[in-house]
Structure formats: structure tokens, C-alpha cells
C-alpha positions, 0 to 999 in steps of 0.5 A: 313570242314577245308580249307586244307581238302576241297582243297584236296577234290576239287583237287581230284574231278578235277583230276577224272573229267579230268583223263579219257581216252578221252579228249584233252591234250595240253602241251608246251615245252621250250628248250635251245639248246647249240651248243658251249661254247660261247653264240653265239651258243644258240638257244631258241625253244618254242613248243606248242603241242595238243594231241601229235602233234606239232602245232606251234613253235617259234625258236629264230634263225628264229625269228618268229613262224612257224605253222605245222597244220591248227590251228598252221598256223593261230596262227603263223600268228596272233602271228607273227603280234604282236611285243610284243609277238615276243619280249617276245619270243626273250627275253627268249633267254637272260632271260633263256638260256644265263642267265643259260648257265654258270650254265649248262656248269659247272654242266653238259657240262664241265664234261668229262670221259676218255674212257676205250679202248679195242683192240682185235684180232677177226676172222671175220665171213666171213673167208676172212681174218685170223684176224682183229683188233677191237677197242672198247671204253667204259664208256666215256662222252661225 
């Protein structure tokens, strides 16, 4: 059997083994949150989930891990006592978030679309007032 075919067969078998309805699922979500255009308002959040429940989170504003489950609290205590781990997480703020801020702002956040505004006279359902002015805005960003 050639190498690529053997690889795909092994990959398929592994997927079948782990694709059942039972099992455990873990994922990690790293986020950069931008609150203003200057680099002072950036926050890095690194969350760890197990079976859709967030166990532990690192927040660059807090500067340490916070555990939300029994397992997460134990890991938070261990990881917070390791300066190397905390340093790596803090470095992600600079390496990922601040490094890519200009790209994100120019590609997405600087884009604006003027709203389409419609002003109309409506009769309220209660009938206490003969008419009201209703202002509606459509198709704008942000």
C-alpha cells in the first residue's frame, strides 16, 4: 500500500473510533477583544472547555487564571504558581492581539455604512394618541 493511501485509511479509522455519540470533548478558545482603536483597550482571553463547560480562563486584564469548576480551580492554582506559564499567556497579548490590531482595524473595524433612515407617521394600537412619528434605521454598520 502506498503511503498516502495508508495515511487516509488510518485517519478514517481514527475518525470512526472517536466519532461516536459518547465520549469527551475538549476545546480551547483564544480571543482578542478590542474596545478602542488605541492599543490600551485590548484584552486577551484564553478559555479551556470540557464537554461545553468552561473549566478555566486566562484574562490578560486580570493577569492570571481563574477556575470555574473543581478541575479548573486546581489547574488555575498550579498554572498561576508557574511564572513561565503566566509569562507565555501575557506574551500572547503582544504577539497575537497587538501585532494584528492594525490588520483587524483596517479589514473590519474601520468599515462603516451610513444608515438608511425612514420616518413615518403611524397610528398607535392603543388609540390614545391620533398619530406618532416612528423613525427606523436600516442597513448600517456598526
